[in-house]
Steps between C-alpha positions, in 0.01 A plus 500: 500500500624732225284708267580504130709791382282802432500652154431839657641602836310773686253641250315739732532875444649715776263734688531870417580578865839327499805714575721557197790293637269210583338515158841502331626210708184302426534553127866396514400183689234418241767503229721249680515167318356203687774243567482173308344213691698233318840587648656264760449588865867602523436777248165607646414754767207426727344751738346350813233726645298516820248760609386637834126566504235625741267207427429229245253686275697669223201711399467681832807432718815710477834398354746585780827398340687306233824309541689342212818294464675412175627148436758473223753255354290198590462578869720790610340781704726807465485705822443820304202349315245556776235770517253588775220752453287625788157647436382487861579864583341818373610533139401762248362362174815581301720329762281190487526496121878536512521205738298288258733608220800401713361147516439494124855619436635229730304216343551630144285233332641192666274207594354555847500223760283484810299262716127487429529742215130591462502700824829679430404562139161649592652764729768596249259510207268731690779737608649530151161533336368769734821702544685463168228387261710190431359161405759313706528153348849355553585132476448331837635184661302378801710302746183369664439294185858449385647354818258207545552415134879492542516355852192283540707256704508770770154659474232399254249783473446868567601595854585820688836648410650427841465125441750525216732725697501247782555214256815664367610644837464859380437756777157663475395846609305486827294795378415664170840646409476498121878524452567195717217317325633589154847377592351174633309453174820570307666218690214270402556598137871423543402149608248463217718599205743204507212255540322668209807442283498133602136485387593652162345834589818697453354833385250752640251400233517134586 
């Protein structure tokens, strides 16, 4: 599932309490052009993201970490294109904000990919809204909806993520390691992109 390209990307205003370097980095990120969604997968950069959370209620439970993996050139995962951010320790406000900015700098404005996007999106939206004053509205692709559409001969319907990992013989994390989970989701995207091309969905927009 992919949202339509936004005319405005991050329209919120930054809180006055932001450190100068964070504010400057945020303004620079706002000025980045959003990538076109009509380019072939080979020319597109996707960022697969997973979060570690204290519970399932994004309004009250803490965001403990973010892991992200880039997928480029139609399915390549460069080893240097991985980022892991840990919020579980005692962080000062400015350090927390800088970690959020590190994720923004990594993703640039690429389409984000996850599994069951509403949960992941809710935690990220809250963090960016409350800490940076950012209306975080990237383009999302939800593998929970995409995979059964592309591979209904394997699984027809919405199922837990691990069912797809097992179907494609992809190792799953026995716990909640967000880096391992993000890499596993990236491997699912690698499987999905060639099938998407076969189904004439050869661009992020399609």
